VOPAKOL-680088 format. One record per atom (N, C-alpha, C, O): y, x, z. Coordinates in pm, whole numbers, padded with zeros to 5 digits, always signed. Each point is the difference from the previous one (the first is absolute). Example, Ala and Ser with C-alpha at 12.3 -4.5 7.8 and 13.67 -1.06 7.14 Angstrom:
<nodes>
-00569+01319+00780+00119-00089+00000+00120+00090+00000-00002+00104+00066+00107-00139-00138+00119+00082+00006+00109-00077+00073+00111+00051+00017
</nodes>
This chain:
<nodes>
+00600+03144-05850+00062-00154+00006+00154+00018-00057+00056-00075-00079+00001+00202+00146+00139+00037-00049+00012-00006-00154+00097-00045-00061-00201+00094+00009+00021+00025-00147-00036-00103-00078+00028+00010-00120-00095-00128+00164-00024-00118-00037+00154-00102-00003+00035-00076-00091+00020+00099+00190+00120-00074+00045+00121+00093-00118+00077-00057-00078-00087+00160+00090+00104+00050-00096-00042-00032-00161+00084-00001-00090-00226-00025+00070-00026-00031-00132+00046-00149-00044+00029-00035-00114-00030-00042+00225+00016-00137-00018+00152-00015-00029+00053-00055-00096-00003+00110+00192+00155+00011-00024+00051+00034-00143+00074-00071-00068-00126+00197+00033+00043+00054-00155-00047-00108-00077+00089-00040-00075-00210-00031+00065-00030-00080-00082+00097-00130-00024+00029-00063-00102+00012+00049+00249+00089-00103-00015+00134-00014-00050+00049-00104-00043+00013+00226+00053+00091+00071-00086+00004+00008-00132+00107-00015-00059-00220+00040-00006-00034+00008-00109-00016-00136-00058-00008-00012-00122+00003-00072+00187-00001-00176-00042-00169-00008-00041-00035-00069-00096-00064+00147+00178-00137-00034-00047-00041-00086+00135-00074+00049+00086+00119-00158-00078-00013-00105+00122-00169-00009+00035-00049+00001+00113-00014-00009-00223-00135-00023+00020-00091+00121+00053-00099+00006+00073+00176+00085-00142-00060+00171+00054+00052+00016+00160-00064+00066+00081+00190-00136-00048+00039+00022+00131-00067-00095+00103-00022+00037+00115-00005-00141-00152-00084-00095+00094-00148+00068+00022-00040+00008+00116-00029+00032-00204-00129+00055+00031+00001+00134+00068-00098+00051+00054+00238+00012-00064-00018+00156+00072+00085-00086+00176-00002+00069+00102+00054-00188-00097+00052-00046+00117-00101-00038+00043-00003+00034+00118-00121-00108-00153-00127-00058+00072-00069+00120+00048-00061+00000+00107+00071+00128-00204-00099+00088+00066+00060+00088+00149-00074+00055+00082+00186-00059-00078+00092+00037+00107-00059-00119+00120-00066+00032+00099+00100-00148-00130-00009-00094+00110-00179+00004+00027-00031-00053+00107-00062+00097-00174-00128+00011+00013-00026+00062+00131-00085-00044+00078+00172+00164-00049-00021+00089+00110+00137-00031+00097-00010+00037+00116+00102-00085-00146+00102-00030+00081+00050-00157-00019+00105-00032-00056-00203-00059+00115+00033-00140-00043+00117-00074+00072+00040-00112-00030+00011+00194+00131+00130-00070+00072+00108+00018-00023+00087-00076+00045-00055+00189-00129+00144+00043-00021+00094-00098-00092-00012-00020-00121+00102-00030+00206+00051-00114-00066+00122+00035-00130+00046-00078-00083-00018+00226+00104+00056+00059-00136-00062-00017-00106+00044-00057-00100-00173+00116+00117-00110-00024-00136-00018-00142-00044-00031-00040-00112+00052-00019+00205-00054-00137-00022+00099-00067-00062-00033-00082-00085+00169+00103+00112+00109-00067-00059+00020+00066-00148+00042-00061-00098-00073+00170+00100-00001+00075-00155-00101-00049-00080+00027-00021-00118-00142-00002+00160-00114-00083-00077+00061-00119-00053+00000-00023-00121+00051-00053+00207+00067-00138-00029+00104+00018-00111+00003-00088-00086+00083+00188+00077+00070+00013-00097-00053+00042-00160+00041-00034-00111-00144+00119+00153-00090+00038-00134-00033-00126-00069+00023-00024-00119-00085-00064+00213-00055-00118-00035+00116-00112-00088-00019-00058-00107+00128+00054+00187+00094-00088-00060+00031+00044-00142+00004-00089-00085+00023+00240+00039+00020+00042-00105-00107-00036-00120+00021+00023-00119-00112-00069+00160-00122-00021-00098+00011-00123-00060-00061-00021-00105+00160-00100+00177+00021-00100-00051-00042-00137+00072-00078+00009+00095+00120-00122-00129-00017-00111+00067-00165-00039+00058-00026-00065+00102-00042+00107-00170-00135-00041+00049-00026+00116+00116-00097-00020+00072+00152+00105-00056-00005+00084+00135+00079-00040+00119-00036+00038+00111+00153-00120-00130+00062-00043+00098-00048-00032+00133+00043+00053+00103-00152-00160-00108-00077-00044+00119-00063+00110+00092-00014-00005+00122-00028+00127-00223-00057+00076+00069+00076+00125+00071-00043+00082+00081+00175-00097-00142+00119+00111+00047+00043-00075+00110+00002+00064+00105+00040-00206-00098+00044-00043+00127-00085+00025+00111+00054+00033+00106-00201-00044-00113-00092+00004+00089+00020+00129+00082+00004-00007+00122+00014+00162-00207+00031+00103+00040+00145-00002+00068+00004+00041+00116+00096-00077-00164+00113-00014+00069+00004-00085+00149+00082+00017+00090-00168-00090-00090-00023-00092+00128-00097+00096+00103+00013-00002+00123-00106+00082-00190-00054+00081+00087+00082+00120+00080-00018+00044+00114+00119-00009-00218+00075+00118+00031+00079-00032+00101+00017+00077+00095+00056-00225-00105+00080-00061+00087-00046-00019+00176+00065-00003+00104-00181-00004-00131-00065-00036+00120-00029+00141+00093+00016+00022+00120-00063+00057-00223+00002+00130+00072+00119+00081+00066+00003+00073+00099+00081-00104-00177+00139+00063+00056+00075-00122+00105+00092+00025+00079-00136-00122-00092+00017-00083+00135-00028+00026+00113+00088+00002+00086-00232+00029-00056-00073+00058+00075+00061+00123+00056+00017+00016+00121+00014+00070-00211+00049+00130+00049+00158-00010+00058+00054+00094+00058+00012-00228-00085+00145-00013+00038+00059+00069-00121+00099+00059+00045-00105-00041-00143+00044+00092-00099+00117-00072-00075-00013-00117-00038+00122+00184+00019+00101-00070-00084-00014+00006-00144+00079-00053-00078-00190+00126+00041-00025+00013-00139-00080-00102-00027-00063+00005-00106+00050-00109+00187-00065-00139-00050+00080-00083-00105-00047-00078-00083+00177+00110+00101+00110-00075-00085-00053+00050-00163+00014-00069-00101-00069+00192+00106-00048+00058-00141-00089-00104-00076+00021-00045-00113-00142+00013+00210-00116-00074-00085+00066-00120+00010-00011-00060-00106+00093-00021+00212+00036-00125-00032+00082-00023-00109-00009-00101-00070+00105+00212+00050+00096-00006-00134-00084-00017-00129+00033-00077-00089-00159+00164+00084-00085-00009-00126-00056-00110-00011-00021-00054-00109-00011+00005+00224-00115-00164+00006+00130-00060-00080-00003-00008-00123+00102-00027+00186+00109-00082-00017+00048+00023-00171+00022-00096-00074-00014+00213+00037+00033+00001-00138-00118-00043-00099+00035-00067-00097-00156+00093+00108-00094-00038-00026-00026-00154-00014-00034-00039-00112+00045-00046+00204+00015-00125-00004+00109-00063-00066-00014-00118-00033+00156+00195-00002+00084-00061-00075-00041+00026-00109-00015-00101-00069-00018+00222+00007-00057-00014-00135-00127-00086-00050-00045-00016-00114+00007-00027+00225-00117-00099-00012+00047-00133-00020-00075-00096-00017+00215+00089+00021+00052-00116+00048-00050-00111+00088+00002-00122-00015-00052+00211+00124-00024-00057+00126+00101-00024+00110-00019+00042+00114+00135-00115-00152+00141+00039+00030-00009-00033+00148+00047+00085+00075-00107-00209-00014+00015-00043+00151-00052+00137+00082+00069+00056+00086-00185-00019-00122-00072+00076+00074+00073+00168-00003-00021+00091+00079+00104-00093-00187+00066+00143-00029+00117-00038+00084+00037+00097+00065+00032-00199-00044+00138-00005+00093-00075+00008+00147+00082+00062+00067-00161-00084-00006-00066+00037+00123-00013+00134+00000+00044+00046+00105-00093+00050-00192-00030+00129+00027+00110+00072-00011+00027+00097+00070+00043-00145-00163+00160+00071+00012+00065-00022+00147+00061+00093+00052-00074-00189-00001+00077-00034+00120-00074+00072+00113+00064+00034+00100-00194-00009-00109-00068+00113+00127+00047+00126-00061+00036+00077+00089-00023-00028-00201+00030+00150-00034+00142-00003+00053+00023+00084+00086+00078-00164-00121+00145-00008+00057+00018+00041+00159+00074+00085+00051-00176-00184+00014+00002+00036+00144-00010+00148+00050+00061+00044+00098-00146+00026-00176-00045+00150+00032+00097+00079-00061+00042+00091+00071+00012-00102-00199+00076+00068-00079+00151-00057-00050+00044+00009-00114+00021-00068+00227+00134-00053-00052+00079+00087-00096+00087-00056-00067-00106+00176+00054+00093+00090-00049-00027+00018-00192+00081+00040-00085-00234-00090+00067-00014+00002-00129+00054-00118-00075-00033-00119+00006+00120+00178-00077+00091-00107-00078-00107-00096-00117-00013-00122-00012-00050+00235-00059-00097-00092-00106-00077-00111+00084-00057-00071-00083+00042+00043+00162-00091-00084+00107+00090-00149-00025-00050-00108-00029+00190+00137+00050+00080-00117-00015+00006-00048-00126+00002-00123-00013+00003+00214-00111+00019-00029-00114-00120-00083-00046+00017-00104-00064-00150+00154+00098-00139-00049-00036+00002-00138+00063-00017-00098-00073+00035+00084+00198+00003-00108+00065+00076-00122-00084-00047-00112-00018+00163+00156-00026+00090-00096-00067-00080-00051-00126-00008-00119-00029-00050+00217-00043-00090-00043-00116-00105-00083+00036-00031-00097-00069-00041+00132+00194-00137-00100+00032+00050-00162+00024-00067-00100-00023+00206+00107+00075+00049-00133+00049+00062-00062-00138+00017-00121-00012+00010+00197-00074+00074-00065-00150-00145-00045-00035-00013-00117-00037-00088+00189+00046-00142-00039-00102-00041-00139+00074-00090-00064-00055+00140+00016+00161-00054-00121+00062+00066-00115-00063-00049-00112+00008+00139+00132-00057+00092-00127-00092+00145-00027+00041+00056+00081+00075-00004-00170-00113+00124-00041+00024+00058+00000+00169+00102+00048+00048-00216-00125+00016+00044-00053+00125+00033+00139+00094+00076+00001+00096-00157+00123-00154+00033+00135+00095+00101+00069-00084+00023+00114+00039+00040-00149-00140+00140+00082-00040+00086+00055+00084+00025+00120-00005+00031-00203+00093+00088+00039+00097-00047+00113+00068+00067+00103+00005-00181-00117+00050-00039+00128+00095-00039+00111-00078+00003+00114+00046-00051-00148-00189-00004+00130-00042+00127+00077-00048-00001+00121-00020+00102-00194+00003+00120+00040-00019+00073+00063+00131+00092+00081-00014-00132-00116+00123+00023+00073+00147-00065+00134-00025+00074+00096+00024-00172-00073-00058-00101+00115+00030+00062+00091-00120+00017+00115+00039+00021-00137-00170+00075+00067-00086+00127+00036+00052+00045+00112-00024+00024-00203+00099+00157+00059+00021-00044+00078+00126+00073+00099+00008-00166-00102+00100-00022+00109+00077-00043+00141-00072+00068+00099+00029-00146-00087-00093-00025+00136-00096+00125+00055-00055+00031+00119+00011+00045-00214-00073+00110+00048-00083+00090+00071+00110+00047+00114-00003-00037-00203+00094+00103+00079+00147-00053+00096+00021+00064+00094-00047-00181-00056+00112-00051+00098+00050+00011+00143-00104+00028+00113+00041-00056-00149-00183-00008+00112-00097+00154+00043-00015+00024+00116-00030+00099-00222+00055+00093+00018-00038+00090+00113+00104+00092+00077-00029-00163-00106+00165+00054+00077+00128-00054+00134-00041+00059+00089+00061-00148-00046-00140-00085+00103-00002+00056+00072-00140-00036+00109-00043+00130-00198-00013+00083+00070-00144-00125+00035-00105-00011+00103-00067-00079-00215+00071-00112+00026-00109+00016-00093-00100+00030-00119+00009-00061+00206-00134+00022-00127-00120-00150-00078-00003-00024-00074-00095-00049+00088+00174-00108-00068-00001-00010-00148+00028-00104-00065-00011+00229+00013+00050+00032-00132+00041+00017-00078-00151+00001-00123-00014+00011+00214-00085+00007-00100-00120-00126-00097-00046+00008-00102-00067-00120+00158+00120-00140-00069-00025+00020-00154+00078-00022-00113-00042+00068+00160+00166+00006-00141+00092+00125-00075-00057-00007-00123-00005+00096+00170-00029+00106-00070-00085-00044-00104-00116+00031-00117-00022-00123+00214-00049-00042-00107-00118-00086-00101+00042+00010-00108-00059-00101+00119+00157-00083-00108+00043+00083-00113+00097-00042-00114+00017+00164+00168+00043+00082-00097+00059+00063-00069-00102+00014-00120+00023+00034+00166-00145+00053-00080-00114-00099-00068-00061+00037-00106-00050-00157+00133+00037-00112-00082-00069+00005-00122+00076+00019-00110-00052-00038+00130+00178-00028-00121+00122+00126-00101-00029-00017-00119-00024+00120+00169+00028+00129-00084-00016-00017-00064-00132+00021-00121-00007-00051+00178-00084-00003-00063-00145-00086-00123-00003+00035-00115-00029-00164+00163+00068-00095-00097+00026+00045-00110+00109-00052-00107-00030+00104+00100+00107+00081-00101+00089+00105-00077-00054+00065-00082+00065-00044+00114-00208+00129-00080-00049+00110+00067+00021+00093-00041-00070-00057+00157+00162+00112+00069+00049+00034+00102-00101-00008+00120+00028+00057-00174-00175+00012+00084-00091+00119+00098+00026-00016+00121-00017+00148-00178+00062+00122+00097+00031-00061+00128+00117+00012+00122-00002-00063-00191+00074-00039+00133+00108-00083+00078-00046+00010+00121+00019-00116-00180-00096-00102+00082-00070+00092+00128-00078+00006+00119+00032+00047-00175-00120+00104+00081-00081+00069+00120+00076-00020+00111-00050+00095-00116+00157+00050+00077+00090-00101+00122+00060+00031+00117+00024-00170-00191-00007-00081+00107+00059-00044+00084-00114-00005+00122+00018-00032-00178-00143-00036+00078-00136+00094+00101-00024-00034+00111-00043+00149-00142+00068+00116+00074-00050-00004+00134+00115+00019+00118-00029-00046-00168+00151-00006+00107+00091-00099+00120-00013+00032+00119+00011-00171-00172-00040-00074+00091-00040+00009+00067-00122-00049+00112-00009+00102-00161-00082+00030+00084-00134+00107+00106+00020+00002+00087-00087+00082-00078+00179+00092+00069+00050-00076+00140+00044+00029+00118-00021-00119-00167+00079-00081+00127+00038-00079+00054-00091-00005+00123+00002-00072-00193-00099-00079+00036-00117+00017-00078-00084-00054-00110+00005+00143+00151-00112+00026-00080-00129-00128-00011-00097+00002-00066-00104-00093+00123+00140-00102+00017-00120-00146-00073+00060-00111+00017-00052+00135-00091+00160-00132-00107+00020+00029-00098-00095+00102-00068+00004-00190+00059-00091-00001-00084-00110-00041-00186+00079+00045-00113-00019-00125+00158+00086-00029-00177+00055+00118-00042+00080+00010-00120+00022+00065+00187+00016+00140-00035+00073+00111-00060-00106+00079-00085+00041-00073+00128-00165+00075-00050-00097-00037-00122-00050+00075-00093-00028-00237+00099+00015-00045-00144-00030+00015-00098+00112+00005-00121-00021+00003+00172+00134+00011-00106+00112+00158-00037+00007+00043-00105+00046+00016+00185-00087+00147-00051+00007+00039-00078-00087+00083-00089+00020-00145+00118-00144+00014-00101-00104-00042-00142-00005+00045-00094-00065-00157+00104+00162-00076-00168+00012+00100-00044+00145+00003-00120+00027+00061+00198+00046+00103-00060+00117+00120-00060-00097+00044-00115+00012+00005+00217-00116+00117-00062-00066-00033-00119-00107+00088-00074-00043-00189+00067+00015-00054-00112-00095+00004-00116+00103+00052-00105-00038-00096+00111+00155-00014-00107+00089+00127-00028+00058+00009-00100+00072+00104+00180-00095+00154-00044+00039+00039-00092-00102+00092-00075+00033-00144+00059-00164+00067-00128-00065+00019+00066-00141-00038+00116-00015+00099-00187-00095+00031+00043-00118+00140+00081+00010+00034+00059-00102+00031-00054+00191+00115+00097-00013-00046+00141-00007+00048+00087-00072-00168-00071+00174-00060+00112+00025-00092+00060-00111-00057+00103+00037+00032-00139-00154-00126+00006-00120+00048+00140-00034-00067+00102+00020+00186-00107-00072+00040+00168-00062-00030+00114+00090-00039+00110-00040+00061-00144+00168-00042+00147+00074-00126-00039+00034-00056+00098+00050-00010-00186-00051-00166-00016+00029-00079+00085-00106-00098+00073+00016+00187-00111-00161-00077+00061-00118+00025+00150+00010-00080+00080-00049+00190-00042+00112+00007+00145-00019-00093+00108+00109-00032+00119-00005+00009-00237+00108-00113+00077+00080-00121-00007-00056-00079+00090+00028+00034-00198-00120-00111+00021-00044-00033+00087-00098-00114+00045-00017+00247-00009-00075-00015+00124-00076-00033+00138+00053-00072+00090-00043+00159-00105+00170-00041+00145+00061-00136+00016+00069-00051+00112+00006-00024-00241+00056-00108+00043+00013-00096+00011-00113-00110+00047+00026+00138-00088-00161-00098+00000-00110+00027+00160-00053-00091+00075-00036+00203-00048+00038+00012+00157-00027-00063+00086+00057-00065+00087-00058+00079-00107+00222-00072+00103+00093-00157-00025-00001-00076+00076+00059+00032-00184-00128-00145-00063+00008-00055+00110-00123-00099+00072+00014+00196-00077-00150-00052+00044-00106-00010+00149+00017-00091+00058-00059+00182+00015+00141+00027+00144+00010-00113+00049+00085-00053+00108-00028+00007-00184+00137-00087+00044+00107-00145-00069-00047-00094+00053+00059+00064-00138-00133-00117-00063-00032-00030-00079+00101-00102-00069-00004
</nodes>
C-alpha cells in the first residue's frame, strides 16, 4: 500500500494525473478512510479538467468531513482545494463560503484572502468593495512579511478598482505592483487600460504601457 501511495505521488509530480488517479484509487481500496489520500485524489481529478471538477469536489468534501471528525486543522487544506475548484468552475458564491470556512481554521494563510477576493470579484459589481477589502488584507499581510508575493494581490486589487471606474486609484496600484515586478505583462496592459480610462490627456502614457505589454507578449509568447 505504501508503494502504491509513493507511485501515485510520483505520477502526480510527473503530471500523469490519470495514472495518479488510478494509483490513489488503488490505495483507497485498502485504506478508504485516509483524508490525505482522498484529498490528493481530488487534486489529481482537478488537474484532468472541468469534466472532473464535480468528482474532485466530492473528494474534497469527503476529506473535509473526515478531518472535521478528527478535529484536525488539516481540514483547511481540503476546504481550500474545494474553494479553488469552485472558483475555477466559476461557482463564485459557493467558493466564497468555502474560503470563509477555511479562513476560520487557517487565518494565517494569506492566499485564502487573495482568492476570496477573486471569488467576490467574480460575483459582479455589487461585490467589488468586499473583494477590494480582501485584496487589501492579503497585501498588508504579505507586506508585513516583506514578501513580493503581494504583487499578484495588488494587480487584482488594481483590476477591481479599474472595473469599478476608479481609474486613478487603479493606476496607483498597478504602479505599486510593477515596482515589485516590472515584467508582469498583464499589469502593463491593465495600467494602460486605467490610463486610457482617465481621459485623453493620459492616452500617450496608455499607449506606452500597451507597447510594453505587446513587447513582453512577443518576447515570451
